[in-house]
N, C-alpha and C positions, 0 to 999 in steps of 0.2 A: 571146319567144314560142316555144313548142315546136311541133314538127311533128306533125300528127295521125298516129296509128297506124291501121292497118287495122281495120275493124269485124269482130268475130268473130261467133260464134253468138249473142251477146247481141241482135243485131239480129233474128235469127229469133224469139227469145223475145218481143221487143217487138211484132213483127208478130203473133205468136200471141195476145198479150194484147189487141191492138186488134181482133182479129176474133172475134166471138162469134156463132154462128149463132142463128137464132130457136129452134131445137130445144134448143140449149144453154142459152139464157136461160130458156126454159120450164122446163127441168129444174132449174135453179138456184133459180127462184122457186116450183117445185112446182105448176105449172099446165100446161095443155095448150097446144099451139101455136095452136089455135083461139082460146083465151082471150086469148093475146097479140095475135093479129090483131084481135080485137074491141076490145081496148084501144087498139091503134095506129090503128084506123079511127074511133074515137070512138063505136062502137055500144054499148060498155060501159065502165065505169070500175072500176079495182081498188078493192076494199074496203080498209079500214085495215090489215089484216094483210098483204095482198098488196102494198100500196103500201110498207109498211115493208120487205118482202123486196126489192122493186125498188131501194129506196134502199140497202139493205145490199149488194146485188150491185154497184151502181154505185160505192159507196165502196170495196169491195174491189178492183174493177178500176182505179179511180183510183190507189190505193195501189200496185198492181202495176205500172201504167204508170209512175208516178213512180220506183219502185225501178229498173225496167229502164232508164229514161232516165238515171238517175244512174250505173248500171253502164256504159252506153255512154260517157258523159262520162269516167268513170275509165279506160276502155280507150283512148279517143282521146287524152286529155290526163292522163297519170298524174301529172304534176307540178302539176296544177291550173291551169296557165296556159291557160285556155280563152279563145279570142278572143270578143269581144263585138260 
């Protein structure tokens, strides 16, 4: 078993990937923050195009988070001997 190495700025990138403000999400989906609020509270529902945009944003962020997690694992356990 290898000893873990210190986490570098990869952690900061992962934290950044996990935090997305309402304004940032609205910009990515091309709607107003008020529209997002209406969706979140159930007053309105996104139409098909906006729903597709929401899914695309979620998928991109999931891919980014998975990539960053893999980078952290490579930093901590460069020989691949990750404890389970």
